[in-house]
C-alpha positions in Angstrom: 112.1 88.0 96.1 113.1 91.3 98.2 117.4 91.3 96.7 119.9 91.6 99.6 121.4 94.8 100.2 125.0 94.4 102.3 126.7 95.3 104.4 124.3 97.7 106.7 125.5 101.1 106.1 126.8 103.1 109.0 125.8 106.4 110.4 127.5 109.5 109.4 126.2 112.3 111.3 125.7 114.4 108.6 123.6 117.6 108.9 122.4 118.4 112.2 123.2 115.2 113.8 127.0 116.0 114.1 127.5 116.8 117.5 124.9 114.1 118.3 127.1 111.5 116.7 130.0 112.5 117.9 129.1 111.6 121.7 127.6 109.4 120.6 130.4 107.6 119.2 133.1 108.6 121.7 130.8 107.2 124.6 130.1 104.2 122.9 134.2 103.6 122.4 134.1 103.5 125.7 131.7 100.7 126.1 132.9 97.3 126.8 131.6 94.7 124.2 128.9 93.1 126.5 127.8 96.6 127.4 127.3 97.5 123.5 125.0 94.3 123.3 122.7 95.0 126.5 121.5 98.4 124.3 120.2 96.1 121.2 117.3 94.7 123.0 114.7 95.2 125.8 114.6 94.0 129.5 112.1 94.3 132.3 111.7 97.2 134.4 109.6 98.4 137.7 107.5 100.7 135.8 104.7 99.9 132.9 106.9 100.7 130.2 106.2 98.8 127.6 109.8 99.0 126.2 112.8 99.6 128.5 116.5 100.0 127.6 119.0 99.5 130.8 121.1 101.7 131.8 124.9 101.8 131.9 125.7 104.3 135.2 129.0 104.1 134.9 128.9 106.4 131.6 125.8 108.4 132.7 123.3 106.7 130.5 120.1 105.9 132.2 118.6 104.1 129.8 115.2 104.6 127.8 111.5 104.2 128.6 109.5 103.4 125.4 106.2 103.5 125.6 102.6 103.7 123.5 101.5 105.2 121.2 100.7 108.1 118.9 97.1 109.1 119.9 98.3 109.8 123.5 100.3 107.8 126.6 98.6 104.4 127.0 98.3 102.5 130.5 99.1 104.9 133.0 96.9 108.2 134.7 97.2 111.8 134.4 97.1 111.9 130.6 95.6 113.5 127.8 93.3 111.4 125.2 94.3 113.3 122.3 92.4 113.2 118.5 93.8 109.7 117.0 95.5 109.6 113.7 92.6 109.2 111.4 90.8 112.5 112.9 93.6 114.5 112.9 93.9 113.4 108.9 90.4 114.6 108.7 91.2 118.4 109.8 93.9 118.8 107.3 95.7 120.7 109.6 98.8 121.2 109.5 99.3 123.8 112.3 97.1 121.4 114.5 98.9 118.3 114.2 102.3 120.1 115.1 100.1 121.7 118.4 98.9 118.2 119.0 102.5 117.1 118.6 104.1 119.1 121.2 101.4 118.5 123.4 101.7 115.2 123.6 105.4 115.3 123.6 105.0 117.1 126.6 102.9 114.5 128.2 105.7 111.6 127.3 108.5 113.7 128.9 106.9 114.7 132.1 106.3 110.7 132.4 109.6 109.9 131.8 108.6 108.2 128.5 112.1 108.9 126.0 110.5 107.1 122.9 106.6 107.8 121.9 106.3 104.6 119.9 104.3 106.5 117.0 103.1 108.1 114.7 101.6 105.4 112.8 101.7 106.1 108.9 101.9 102.1 108.3 99.2 100.9 107.3 98.5 103.2 104.6 94.9 101.9 104.4 95.4 99.6 101.6 93.0 97.4 103.4 89.9 99.3 103.5 88.8 96.3 106.6 92.1 97.2 108.4 92.2 96.8 111.9 94.7 100.0 112.5 93.9 102.1 109.6 92.6 104.3 112.2 96.1 104.8 113.4 97.1 106.4 110.5 96.7 109.8 109.2 95.4 109.2 105.8 94.5 106.6 102.4 96.6 109.4 100.9 100.8 109.1 101.3 101.2 112.8 100.5 98.7 113.9 103.4 100.2 111.3 105.7 103.5 112.5 104.9 102.5 116.0 105.4 101.3 115.4 108.4 103.4 112.8 109.7 106.4 115.9 108.7 104.7 118.2 111.2 104.1 115.5 114.0 107.7 114.1 113.8 109.0 117.7 113.8 106.8 118.9 117.0 107.3 115.7 119.1 111.0 115.5 118.8 111.4 119.8 119.1 110.0 119.0 122.6 112.8 116.3 123.5 111.2 113.3 122.4 111.9 110.4 120.4 109.8 110.0 117.8 109.1 105.5 116.3 107.9 106.0 113.2 106.1 102.8 112.4 105.1 100.3 110.8 108.0 100.2 108.3 106.5 99.0 105.7 103.2 97.8 103.6 102.0 96.6 107.1 98.4 96.5 105.5 96.8 93.9 107.4 96.1 92.4 110.7 94.7 88.9 109.7 98.1 86.7 109.7 100.3 89.7 110.7 102.7 87.3 112.7 103.5 83.2 112.4 100.9 80.8 114.2 102.2 76.9 113.9 103.4 76.2 110.5 101.8 78.9 109.0 104.1 82.1 108.3 103.7 86.1 108.5 102.0 87.0 105.1 104.1 88.3 103.0 103.5 92.1 101.2 104.7 91.4 97.9 105.8 95.2 96.4 106.7 96.5 93.4 110.0 98.7 93.1 107.5 101.8 91.4 104.6 101.1 94.0 106.9 100.8 97.6 108.4 104.7 96.2 105.6 106.2 95.3 103.0 105.3 97.9 104.3 103.4 101.1 107.9 104.8 100.9 106.4 108.5 100.4 105.2 109.3 104.1 108.2 107.4 105.6 110.6 109.6 103.5 108.7 112.8 104.8 109.3 111.6 108.5 112.5 110.8 107.6 113.2 114.1 106.0 112.0 115.9 109.4 114.2 113.9 111.3 112.8 111.0 112.8 115.2 109.2 115.7 113.9 105.8 115.3 111.6 103.7 113.0 109.6 100.7 113.8 109.9 97.9 111.6 106.6 95.6 111.0 105.8 92.1 112.2 104.9 91.1 108.3 106.9 89.6 105.4 108.1 91.9 102.8 108.7 90.1 99.3 108.8 87.0 101.3 111.6 88.4 103.9 111.0 89.0 107.3 110.0 93.1 107.6 112.4 93.3 110.8 114.8 90.8 108.6 114.7 92.2 105.2 117.8 94.0 103.9 116.8 95.6 101.0 114.3 97.5 102.7 116.4 98.3 106.0 119.8 98.8 104.4 118.9 99.7 100.7 115.8 102.3 101.0 116.0 103.5 104.4 119.6 103.6 105.7 120.9 104.1 102.0 118.8 105.6 99.8 117.4 107.7 102.5 120.4 108.8 104.3 118.2 107.9 107.5 120.8 108.5 110.6 118.5 107.1 113.5 117.9 103.3 114.9 116.0 100.5 113.7 113.5 99.1 116.1 111.2 95.8 116.0 108.0 95.7 116.6 106.8 93.9 120.1 107.7 90.3 118.7 109.1 90.8 115.6 112.2 89.4 115.8 112.9 86.1 114.0 116.7 85.7 113.5 120.1 86.0 115.3 123.0 88.2 114.0 121.2 88.2 110.2 118.4 90.4 111.5 121.5 92.7 113.0 122.9 92.7 109.5 120.1 93.3 107.5 119.4 96.1 109.4 118.1 95.9 112.6 119.5 97.8 115.7 117.1 97.0 118.8 114.7 94.0 119.1 111.9 94.6 121.4 110.6 93.8 124.2 113.7 91.6 124.2 115.9 89.6 122.2 113.7 87.1 122.1 116.5 84.2 123.2 117.9 85.2 119.6 120.2 87.9 120.7 122.1 89.2 124.2 124.7 86.4 124.6 124.7 85.2 121.1 125.6 88.4 119.6 128.2 88.9 121.8 129.4 85.2 120.2 128.2 86.3 116.8 131.0 89.7 117.3 133.5 87.2 118.9 133.5 84.5 116.1 133.3 87.1 113.4 130.1 86.8 111.9 128.7 89.9 112.8 131.5 92.5 112.8 132.4 94.9 115.6 131.9 97.7 113.7 127.9 96.8 112.9 127.7 96.0 116.5 129.2 99.8 117.4 127.0 101.5 114.3 124.1 99.6 116.3 124.1 101.4 119.3 125.5 104.8 118.2 122.5 105.0 116.5 120.3 104.6 119.3 122.6 107.0 121.6 122.8 109.5 119.2 118.8 110.5 118.6 118.9 110.4 122.3 121.5 113.5 122.4 119.9 114.7 119.2 116.7 115.3 121.1 119.0 116.7 124.5 117.4 113.9 126.8 121.0 114.2 127.8 120.1 117.1 129.8 117.1 117.8 132.0 115.1 114.9 131.2 113.1 112.9 133.8 114.4 109.5 134.8 113.1 107.0 132.5 109.6 105.6 133.2 109.3 107.7 136.5 105.6 108.8 135.8 104.7 105.0 134.4 103.3 103.1 137.5 103.7 99.0 137.2 100.3 98.4 138.7 97.6 101.6 138.8 95.8 99.2 141.4 98.3 100.4 144.2 99.4 103.4 145.6 102.2 105.1 143.2 103.4 108.6 142.9 101.6 111.0 141.0 102.9 112.7 137.9 100.3 114.6 135.9 101.6 115.0 132.7 98.7 117.0 131.5 99.3 120.9 130.2 96.3 122.9 130.9 97.8 125.5 127.7 96.9 122.8 125.6 93.2 122.3 126.5 92.6 124.0 123.4 94.4 122.3 120.7 92.5 119.0 122.6 89.1 120.8 121.8 90.1 122.3 118.4 91.5 119.2 117.2 88.2 117.1 118.2 86.5 119.8 116.3 87.9 119.8 112.9 87.9 116.0 112.4 84.5 116.3 112.7 83.5 115.5 108.6 80.0 117.2 107.4 79.1 114.7 104.5 75.5 115.9 104.3 72.8 118.4 105.9 69.6 119.2 104.2 66.8 121.4 104.7 69.0 123.5 106.9 69.2 120.6 110.0 72.0 121.9 111.1 72.9 124.0 113.2 70.4 123.4 115.9 68.8 126.5 116.8 67.7 126.2 120.5 65.3 123.4 119.8 62.1 122.6 122.1 62.0 119.1 121.9 65.5 116.7 121.1 65.7 113.2 121.2 69.3 111.3 121.0 69.3 107.6 120.3 72.1 105.0 119.9 74.9 103.3 121.9 77.2 105.5 120.9 76.4 109.2 122.8 77.6 107.8 126.1 80.2 106.7 128.1 80.4 102.9 128.7 79.7 102.4 132.1 83.0 101.3 133.3 86.6 103.2 133.2 88.6 101.9 135.5 91.9 100.7 135.5 92.2 97.1 137.0 95.0 94.5 137.7 96.1 92.9 134.9 95.6 93.0 131.0 92.4 95.0 131.1 89.6 96.4 128.6 90.5 99.5 129.6 94.6 99.0 129.3 93.4 98.0 125.5 91.1 100.8 125.0 88.0 98.2 124.9 85.8 99.1 127.7 83.1 99.8 124.7 83.5 96.8 122.6 83.5 92.9 123.3 86.8 92.4 125.1 87.0 88.9 124.8 87.0 88.8 121.4 90.1 91.5 120.8 91.4 89.1 123.6 91.0 85.9 121.1 93.1 87.6 118.5 95.3 90.2 120.0 96.8 87.2 122.6 97.0 85.0 119.9 93.7 82.6 121.3 92.6 82.5 117.6 94.6 81.1 114.1 92.4 83.5 112.4 92.5 87.1 112.8 89.9 87.6 110.4 86.0 86.6 110.7 82.4 88.0 108.9 80.9 87.7 112.6 82.8 89.9 114.7 81.0 92.8 116.3 81.4 95.5 114.1 80.7 97.7 116.7 81.6 98.8 120.4 78.2 98.2 121.3 78.7 99.7 125.1 79.2 103.3 124.7 80.7 105.7 122.7 84.6 105.8 121.5 87.4 108.0 122.0 90.1 105.8 119.7 90.4 102.2 118.7 91.9 99.2 120.3 95.1 97.8 120.9 98.2 98.9 121.3 97.7 102.5 120.0 94.5 103.1 122.5 94.5 106.1 124.9 94.2 106.2 128.7 91.1 108.0 129.1 90.4 110.1 132.1 88.7 113.1 131.9 86.4 112.3 129.1 83.2 114.2 127.7 80.7 111.9 126.0 78.3 114.0 123.6 75.3 112.6 125.9 77.3 114.9 129.1 77.3 117.7 127.1 74.3 117.5 125.7 72.6 117.4 129.0 74.3 120.6 129.7 73.4 122.4 126.5 70.1 121.2 127.0 69.6 123.1 130.4 71.1 125.7 129.4 68.6 126.2 126.4 65.1 125.0 128.2 64.8 122.2 125.4 62.9 119.2 126.7 65.3 116.1 126.3 64.3 112.3 125.7 67.0 109.6 125.2 67.1 105.9 125.0 70.8 104.3 124.4 69.3 100.7 124.7 66.4 99.7 122.1 66.7 98.8 118.7 63.5 99.9 117.7 62.8 103.0 120.3 60.1 105.0 120.8 60.6 108.3 119.4 58.7 111.8 121.1 56.5 112.4 117.7 57.0 116.5 118.8 60.9 116.0 118.3 62.3 119.2 116.5 65.5 116.8 115.8 66.9 113.3 116.9 70.3 112.3 116.4 71.5 109.1 116.6 75.0 108.0 117.5 76.6 104.9 116.2 80.0 104.1 115.5 82.2 101.7 113.4 84.9 99.9 115.9 88.3 98.7 115.2 91.0 97.5 116.9 94.6 96.1 116.5 95.2 91.8 115.9 92.0 92.0 113.6 90.8 93.3 111.0 87.2 94.7 110.4 84.5 92.4 109.6 82.4 95.1 107.3 81.9 98.5 106.3 78.6 98.6 107.8 76.7 97.2 110.0 73.0 96.4 109.8 72.4 96.7 113.8 72.7 100.8 113.6 71.5 101.6 110.1 68.5 98.9 111.0 67.8 101.3 114.1 68.5 104.8 111.9 66.2 103.7 109.5 63.7 103.2 112.7 64.0 106.8 114.0 63.8 108.4 110.7 60.8 106.7 109.9 59.4 108.9 113.1 61.1 111.6 113.5 61.1 114.4 110.3 64.8 115.4 110.8 67.2 112.9 112.1 70.8 113.9 112.5 73.3 110.8 111.8 77.0 110.8 114.0 79.1 108.4 113.8 82.4 107.3 115.7 84.3 105.2 112.7 87.4 104.3 113.0 87.7 103.8 109.2 85.9 103.9 106.5 82.0 103.5 107.0 79.3 103.4 104.5 75.8 104.7 104.5 74.0 103.2 101.7 71.9 101.7 104.4 70.0 104.7 105.4 71.7 107.6 103.9 68.6 108.0 101.2 65.9 108.1 103.3 64.0 111.4 103.0 64.3 112.1 106.9 67.9 111.5 107.3 68.4 115.2 106.8 72.5 115.4 108.0 75.4 112.6 108.8 78.6 113.6 110.4 81.7 111.4 110.0 82.7 112.2 114.0 85.9 109.9 113.5 88.1 109.4 116.9 87.9 112.8 118.3 89.6 112.1 122.4 88.6 113.4 125.4 86.6 116.4 123.6 84.5 114.6 121.7 81.3 115.8 123.1 82.3 119.6 123.2 83.7 119.1 119.5 80.1 118.0 118.5 78.0 119.8 120.4 80.1 123.3 118.9 79.7 122.1 115.6 75.6 120.7 116.3 75.1 124.5 117.4 77.0 126.2 115.3 79.6 127.9 117.6 81.8 126.4 114.7 81.6 125.5 111.2 82.6 122.2 110.3 86.0 122.5 108.0 86.6 118.7 108.0 87.3 116.9 105.0 87.2 113.2 104.5 91.0 111.7 104.0 89.9 108.5 102.3 86.8 107.5 100.2 83.3 106.5 100.9 81.9 104.4 98.2 78.2 103.4 97.5 79.6 100.1 97.3 82.2 97.6 99.7 82.9 95.7 95.8 84.0 99.2 94.6 87.4 99.4 96.5 90.5 97.7 94.7 91.4 96.0 97.7 88.4 95.3 100.9 89.8 92.7 103.4 92.9 91.1 104.0 94.5 88.2 101.9 94.2 84.9 104.4 95.3 81.2 103.6 92.0 80.0 103.0 92.2 81.8 99.6 95.6 80.4 99.2 96.5 77.6 97.1 99.3 74.4 98.0 102.3 75.9 100.0 101.3 79.0 99.9 98.6 78.1 102.6 101.6 78.0 105.1 103.3 81.0 103.5 99.9 83.1 102.5 100.9 85.8 100.0 99.3 89.2 99.5 100.1 90.8 96.1 100.1 94.8 96.0 98.7 94.3 91.8 96.8 97.4 92.2 99.9 99.3 92.5 99.1 102.7 93.6 95.8 102.9 92.3 94.3 102.8 95.8 91.3 104.8 97.0 90.8 108.0 94.7 93.0 107.3 92.0 91.7 103.8 92.2 87.9 105.2 91.7 89.0 107.8 89.3 90.6 105.2 87.2 88.4 102.7 86.7 85.1 105.4 86.3 83.4 104.8 89.9 81.5 106.8 91.3 81.8 107.6 95.3 79.0 108.2 97.9 81.5 110.7 99.0 84.4 111.4 97.6 88.4 112.0 99.1 88.6 115.1 100.5 84.8 115.6 100.6 83.0 117.7 103.2 80.0 120.6 103.9 80.6 123.2 105.9 78.0 126.2 107.0 79.9 128.6 105.1 80.4 128.2 101.3 83.5 129.4 99.3 84.7 130.2 96.3 87.5 129.8 93.7 89.5 131.9 91.2 92.9 133.9 89.3 94.9 130.3 89.5 98.3 131.1 88.6 100.5 128.3 87.6 104.5 128.7 87.2 108.0 127.8 86.9 110.5 128.7 89.8 112.9 131.2 88.4 115.7 129.4 89.8 114.4 125.8 89.4 116.8 123.1 87.8 114.9 121.1 85.2 117.1 118.2 85.4 115.5 114.9 84.3 117.0 113.3 87.5 118.4 114.6 90.8 122.0 115.6 91.6 122.3 116.7 95.1 123.9 114.6 97.6 121.8 111.8 100.0 121.1 113.8 103.0 118.0 113.3 105.7 115.0 111.8 103.5 116.9 111.1 99.9 119.0 113.7 97.9 118.7 116.8 99.1 117.5 118.8 95.4 114.1 116.2 95.7 112.7 119.2 98.0 113.6 121.8 95.8 110.6 123.8 94.8 110.3 124.1 90.8 106.7 125.1 90.1 104.7 127.2 91.9 100.7 127.4 92.4 98.6 130.6 93.5 94.7 130.8 93.6 92.6 133.0 96.1 89.5 131.5 98.1 86.6 133.7 98.8 83.9 132.8 101.7 81.1 133.5 99.9 78.5 132.7 102.4 77.5 134.3 105.9 79.3 132.1 107.8 82.8 132.6 109.1 84.6 129.4 108.6 87.6 127.5 107.2 88.2 125.7 104.0 90.6 123.4 102.9 92.1 124.0 99.2 93.8 121.3 97.5 96.3 121.2 94.8 96.0 118.2 92.3 98.5 117.2 90.0 98.1 114.8 86.9 102.0 113.7 85.9 102.1 113.0 81.9 104.0 109.5 82.6 102.8 105.9 81.9 101.1 104.3 84.4 100.7 107.7 86.6 97.1 108.1 88.2 94.5 110.9 86.5 95.4 113.3 89.6 97.0 113.3 93.0 97.2 115.4 95.8 100.6 117.5 96.0 99.4 120.5 98.6 96.6 121.6 100.6 96.1 125.1 102.8 93.5 125.4 105.6 92.7 128.9 105.6 90.1 130.4 108.1 87.6 133.1 106.0 85.5 135.9 107.7 82.5 136.0 105.4 83.2 137.8 102.1 86.4 137.1 102.9 89.4 136.9 100.5 92.7 134.7 101.4 95.4 134.0 98.5 96.5 130.3 99.1 100.2 129.7 97.4 101.9 126.0 96.8 105.2 124.9 96.3 106.0 121.8 94.0 109.2 119.8 94.7 111.1 118.2 92.2 109.6 114.9 94.3 106.2 116.0 93.9 106.4 116.1 90.5 108.6 113.2 89.7 107.9 109.1 89.3 110.1 106.4 90.2 112.3 105.4 87.6 113.0 101.7 88.0 116.0 101.5 85.7 117.7 104.6 86.9 116.3 103.7 90.8 116.1 107.8 90.7 113.3 109.9 91.1 112.5 110.8 87.1 111.2 114.4 86.5 108.9 113.9 83.6 109.1 115.7 80.3 105.5 116.7 79.3 102.1 119.2 80.1 101.4 118.5 83.6 97.9 119.7 85.0 97.5 121.3 88.0 93.9 121.5 89.6 92.8 122.9 92.8 89.6 123.3 95.0 87.6 122.0 97.6 87.6 118.4 97.0 89.3 115.3 94.9 86.1 115.7 92.6 85.4 119.5 93.0 88.3 121.0 90.9 86.9 124.1 89.2 90.4 125.7 88.8 92.8 123.8 85.9 96.3 125.3 84.7 98.8 123.4 83.0 103.0 124.0 83.1 104.9 122.3 80.6 108.8 120.9 81.8 
């Protein structure tokens, strides 16, 4: 059970929040109780903002528009389709994550959106079939944390509040919401696992200053996530020193004053008949202290002030037309200066995992043959009235399957019989509230047509047949497939026989078959990868609107691929620690109405699990090929000269936890050399083995991505912080710096680590 932690900590306005806190407190002090309560729940508006806080005109507060999501604005026009979270994770590029955040935020601001409902770092990828894993960056908490830090920092620097989500341990779509007598699934997580895995990236987001955290649908240790005082009051607002406000996921409010006491500040999309006037009554009868009500509103307004929305911010929702099918003012959110970021981001999330017989890059082929449903755009990309496929990113997929689970028409969110692919065209994002508004999009087929015309290449294609005719004189054949995922349901499988059979059929008839997969999550390749004529495989993930241009840039070698896997690709689905969701059908007795999901595997997920169990993956975490080749040398590991190596941190709690958790205690340097004949970027990865009982063999604790011309060498440097080197002590309730010999490994993937050093603490 989740222990109770009361009262909810009052915002202190420390550090960079001081001035915003002062302003917010002054304004709230002039509000009536009813005005305060009005800012604790959403209301309807004449916009398409999924969430809207009302204004208080007499106090100069215009209200706030909250809108989806972490890949770009959904449900509106004249915005960009940005690479999805998983694609950013595959780029392993902190600078690109920062640029993407800035570009997205500019579009949100121009459209009058105060709160960007993202980035998503939960789910963390525990359930490999999870339907929303694609919205997050990685199945590794360190990689997710590093990228969310850059994303939050950039978005808020541009004047938009981030709603980092879904807090916390929200790892499956199946039973995410109550249905009839069946309650939401309970994620049962021990204290050490919570800190070392699930809380880790949220700590980075809070350290970056995120103004908002969105609490999740499911129960946590048998208390609903948006009424869990341990996670909201204890971990978030007390231990991490979070200064912002907590908003519920849409419809995740299940209690009245009790949820406010537990740390929830705002309910969306409304008070659901539980807040509103009931909170006025609760304050008046003493069951909810007015100091807590004040804190709820101060936190919300402080984030508004902190990012400067009281100065030169558009009218909330000004560019979010309520109905795109009716005449409305055009507000163009796009900024042409970010076109290169869209393209670079799309390119760098492509991961080349197989390249034999110099299949790639293509060199002005005489004849190319194209196959597969994911090569072209769907036949329709058009906003229509109501809850349309375009609105939810489902025009390439089976929309009736999506609506059955998303709108709650089906009591069970998981079925092995669901469609695993988006058969009607290529995909630029996954589906659901995290989908994008596709307007200017280029499919691989669009760009290959122009490339072939420029080169004089004969081009043949069949995107319909499961067993197409293959021209015998093809220099290469490219098969495009995908693996679709969407909010509301977990995926049915990690592969599909239709696509695998199509690839084998083409490879039987084509001596060089290149496979490009747009995958919204892990995709197994055992059904075709050993075929002797499958010469190259690319995981193209979810590249956003520049998908086609990016793919062709990689295929033709105008850029060398530099993406690396942000997850492990197994040989068998059963190799993963947790494959699918927990379901009521597997529960006994009373738990058939109160489904449980026990996180017994602890921190041993993805590569940590494969390392522990000695399982050989098909492609390991951090793996990716390049047209260049890289070597590593000259590892130097040293303790920081001014480092304090006390067993426990002693700093004050600031934004993100105790201040000295971020002190660099160990410094690492290594040389990376491009030993090939092609310019390219390499992701140098650092892993640490902590000499503690129950710790993984290695954990990612650093990465850098230098671009190196052929024969060039760069020195990469890593700073290992106290937190990086510590384990969570469940007795002391602090991060503990273990005494002993640490192993430091540097290389190109989690299983290619040629440089090994030691440091003793």
